[in-house]
N, C-alpha and C positions, 0 to 999 in steps of 0.2 A: 857371662857364661853361655859360650856359643852351643849351637843348638846341634843336635846330635842325629846323624843320619846313616841308616843301616841301608848300604846298598847290596841286594841281592842280585846277583849279574854273572851266568857263566864265559859270556865272549870276556877274554883277558883286557881287550883292548878298550871295551866298552864300558868294562867297570871300572879301568885306570881314567880314561876320561872323566866318567861320572865324578870320580873320588877329587881330581884335579880340580875339575870347574869347583863342586860342592868346595872344597879346602880355600880354593881362592877367593869364594863369596862369603868367607868366616864361619864357615860350617864346620863341625868334628866329623869325619867320614870315615865309618867302618865297613870296610869290602866283606862280602862271603858269597865264595865261587861256587858254592853248592848248595842248590836248593834244602836239599836234606841235613844241613846244619842251620837254616835258618831261624826256627822256632827257638834252641839251644843259644843262637848267637843274640836272638831278638830280646830274651829273658835277660842275659849276663851285658848286653850293653846299654840297654832301657832307652831307646831310641826317640826323638819327638817324631821322626817320618820315618817309614820305610820307604826305599825304592825297589820295585819289583820287575825283574825281567816275567816273560810271561814262558817265554819259548825256553824251556832248560830240560837236560837231560834227567831222570832219575825221578822226580817229581815238577809238575807242570806250577808254575805261580798262581793261574787259577786256586789250585788245588791250595797252595798257602795259603794264597790270600780269606779262602774259606775257612783253614783251619785257627788261624790268627783271631779272624771275626768270630771266633765262634768258641775264643778262649778269653775266659773273664777277664785276666791280668794283661792280656795283649788287645783286648777290642777296640780300643778307645785311640791307640796310634794311629793316626792318619797311611793310606798308602795309596802311592803313586804309582802305577802299571806303566812299563814301556816296552812295547813290541814292537816287530816288524811286520806282523800279521794284521795290518790295519783292513782288514776286510770288513764288508758291510755286516753290521750286524756284533762288530767284534767289541766296540766299545761298550755296548749295552752289556752284554754277556759279563764285560770284565767288570764294569760296576752294579750287576747284581751280584756277583760273587762278592761284591764290599769294599772294591777302589774307590776312594774319594777322588781320586785324578787319575788323568789316561794322557799318555803322551807317543805320539808313534815315533819310529826311527825309520830314515835317519834323523835324529835331531834336530831342531832349531835350537841355538847353543840360547837365544833370549827366552825364548819361551818355554823352554826346559828350567831355566833360572824362575822367571817368574812363575812358573807353575810350583816349585819349590816353595817360593814365598809365600804366596798366596794358601797354601795349603800350611805351613806352619802358623801362620797368620788364626787359623780356624783352633789351632791347638792351644787350648790356656794354657799357662805359663803355670809350671808348678812350683 
């Protein structure tokens, strides 16, 4: 059975790129365009991994990561943050919020796919 990955990204081009890449590598990808829907979609889809944009309108990816890691039902799902704002200290702040992985934009396709695979290997099969 294909691993399920929830992609939370407000930029339509990035969302399509990430989902297409994931599907091309045999994953089931579910897009979420609005961070405000991320918690509900995560519960419904039950992903094996979440790819989270950090800079989004309405609610930041950092806030969502913190909310998910504080939620008993969602806290075990690994999260890979993706952000264009790769300033000094950003990765540390993102990891402190609870993200297990971090990739800066513009993404390297190989690094993105390798990071996804590595995080899924950490996730025990259910």
